[in-house]
TORNUMI-923193 format. One record per residue (C-alpha): x, y, z; residue in three letters. Coordinates in steps of 0.02 Angstrom, whole numbers, plus 50000, padded with zeros to 5 digits. Example, Ala and Ser with C-alpha at 12.3 -4.5 7.8 and 13.67 -1.06 7.14 Angstrom:
! TORNUMI-923193
506154977550390ala;506844994750357ser;
//
This chain:
! TORNUMI-923193
471915681250609unk;471895680650798unk;471295665250892unk;470215671051038unk;469425654851099unk;469585636351068unk;468925620651149unk;468795603151076unk;468075606350902unk;467535624650922unk;468575639950877unk;468315658750878unk;469455670050777unk;469545688850758unk;469815694050578unk;471175707250589unk;471595706950403unk;471035718950268unk;470195711750115unk;471725713750004unk;472755702950123unk;471435689350120unk;471355689849931unk;473235688549912unk;473345672950020unk;471695664149984unk;471105666449805unk;472415654249742unk;471595640649851unk;469865642549773unk;469175632249630unk;468285639749480unk;466535639049555unk;467145647049717unk;468035660849623unk;466445664449526unk;465455664949687unk;466705676549768unk;466785689149626unk;464885689749619unk;464835695849799unk;464575714649801unk;464615719049986unk;466375722450052unk;465995715450225unk;465195699850154unk;466695696850041unk;467875698450190unk;466835686350296unk;466675673650155unk;468525673950113unk;469095673550294unk;468155657250323unk;469025649550170unk;470715655450234unk;470385647250401unk;469735630850330unk;470895628650181unk;472495636450246unk;472465637250437unk;471635620350465unk;472345613050302unk;470695605050251unk;470655601450065unk;468785597650054unk;467735611249973unk;466455620450079unk;464725617050010unk;462935620650066unk;461365610150080unk;459705615550006unk;459315623350176unk;460925633450178unk;461875622850304unk;463735622050263unk;464635605550251unk;466305599550189unk;466395590150025unk;466795573950116unk;465095575550202unk;465785579750373unk;464745591650480unk;465305609550492unk;464555625750559unk;464985644150537unk;464425660050626unk;464925678350606unk;464765693350721unk;465645709050662unk;467455703850635unk;467245687950738unk;467135670850657unk;466565655350751unk;466835637950678unk;466345620650738unk;466875604150660unk;466165586750686unk;464525577450699unk;462975588050736unk;463975604150727unk;463005620050759unk;463785636150824unk;463245654150846unk;464085670050907unk;463155686150947unk;463535702851030unk;462755706151200unk;461745721251145unk;460465732651229unk;459435731051069unk;458885713651124unk;457845721251265unk;456565727351139unk;456515710951043unk;456235698051180unk;454425694751131unk;455055687850965unk;456115674051042unk;455715671751229unk;454055665751299unk;453235675851438unk;453505661651562unk;455365660651523unk;455525679451524unk;454785680151700unk;456155668351761unk;457545680351711unk;457885690551867unk;459705695751847unk;460985698751709unk;459565703151592unk;460555707351435unk;461685692251454unk;460195680751478unk;459305688251327unk;460865685851222unk;461045667851285unk;459235663951240unk;459435671251066unk;461115663051029unk;460545646051095unk;458985646650986unk;460025651250835unk;461075635750871unk;459495625050881unk;458805632850722unk;460395628250627unk;460415610850703unk;458615607350649unk;459115613450476unk;457385612950395unk;456815630350445unk;454985634150484unk;455295635850671unk;454445648050790unk;455765653250914unk;454535656651056unk;453575640151049unk;454625627450954unk;456285630451041unk;456505628651228unk;458065635051317unk;458215633051505unk;458475649251603unk;459995646151715unk;459855650951898unk;461535659351883unk;462575664051733unk;464425659951725unk;465755664951601unk;465565647451533unk;464245634351561unk;463035621151496unk;461145622551480unk;459755610651430unk;458795614551271unk;457425606251170unk;456755606750993unk;454875603850999unk;454465597150826unk;453595580850785unk;455025575450672unk;456395581350791unk;455815581050973unk;457485580151062unk;458365587051214unk;460075594551183unk;461485600151296unk;462165616751237unk;463795624851289unk;463965643651307unk;465405655451340unk;465515674351357unk;466975681851263unk;467575699651288unk;468345707551133unk;468945725651134unk;467835729451284unk;466295722351198unk;465495706451264unk;464925692351150unk;464015676151181unk;464575660051098unk;463415644951093unk;463725627651021unk;462995610251026unk;463725598851157unk;462725582751137unk;460985575251132unk;460245569451297unk;
//
């Protein structure tokens, strides 16, 4: 595993191990229910992602609490501490602590054809430069908000508001808002662009509530 980025309670690792290496070092740390879950996974990539997270949590960070999931699929540690996971290719992003919510995405030309699904026309008209990076930032930030809300049933275009920055930096903070009657809050969200093997990725994570 290669640590690419860290700040406060957020970490990004590149999984450089093959599945057999992960199995040799991690399976012994799993309980019976986790072993059953692992061996029921059929997809090679999914098995590698799933096991790599356990290696990081149980061995690298030496956390003994089991990783569990709420009814809405949000991960948490057995001792009820907040925890968030995101994958992008062989990259793994983790955040620990209260109100954790993290997302990592590639900056991809494919997003140009999908903007109507997650950016309103008014916000789209404000993006005048760095189009792909801004699209990726909007998508990643809204994924972070979606995970933070936890209950699902969100429309990205109307229920999630992400400010369009006047200028993008390699790392910055933007104001966001979840527009739901049961969760109408403004949130400061951190972002960082991370270059890995000549491919750019956007990392987003919750900073704090306003």
